[in-house]
N, C-alpha and C positions, 0 to 999 in steps of 0.2 A: 134221088141221090142224097145221101147223108153227107153233110159237110164235116170237115175235120174239126171245126169248132163244136159241132153237135156231139161228136164222139168224145172230145175232151170234157164237155159239159156233163155228159152222161156218166163218164168215169168219176168225175168229182162229186156228182150228185150221189151216186151209189156208195162211194167210199166215205161220204159224209154220213150215210145212214147206218153203215155196218163197220165193224173193225177192219174187215178186208172182204174183197170180192174176187171171184174168178173172172177171167176175161169172158168166159161163156155167159156169165150173168149180164155183162155189159152188152154183148152181142145180141142176146135174146131180147133185151130191153129196146135195142135199136131196130131189130128186124120187124118188119110189118107182118101182118097175117099171111101165112103161107110163104113167107120169104125165108130163104136159107140163112140162118144166123151165122153159120160157119164162114161165110164169105167176108164177114166183118173182122174176123180175128187178126189178120195181118195188119189192118189199119188200126185196130185197137192197140196192138203192141207198139206200133210206130208212134201213135199219139201218147200212149202211156210213157214211152221213152222221152218224148218232148217234155211232158209234165215232170218226169224224174229230173231232167236237166234244169228245170225251173224250181227244183226243190219242193214241188207240190205233191209228189207221189213217190212211193217206194215199191220195189218188187220184193215179194216174200216167197221163200221156198223153205219148206220144213221149219216154219216159224222163225226163220232168220232172214234178215234183210240181205239181199244179194244185188249185185250190179246187173243191169239188163243186158249188157254186152256179152254175147256168147251164151246166154242163158238158154238151156234146152230143157224140155220136159214141163211138168206141171208147176205153175206158179200162181200167186195171187197178187192183187194190187191193194195198197193201203195208203192212207195218209201218213206222213211222217209223225212219229211220236213226239209230243212236246217235251217229254222227259227222255233224255237220251239213253237212260238205262232200261227203258221199257221196250218191248218188242211187240209188233202187231200180232194178233192171233190169226 
């Protein structure tokens, strides 16, 4: 069983290494050999929303920062830009 804190740690680790990551990247990093990574996606979104509420993470869609509430479709996760004029890629 993967703990919520493990999910948050993995999100922060991966977003610290790249400009942005897909939730799939986080899920695949968490999944064990032969484990279905898709089952982690709802929990990743929930923990990413927690991190967003703590101003540690932003949701990105079509290279624009968007709120996680009601977000549908493809999105990426990124650390907030230090310069408010810049957008994550």
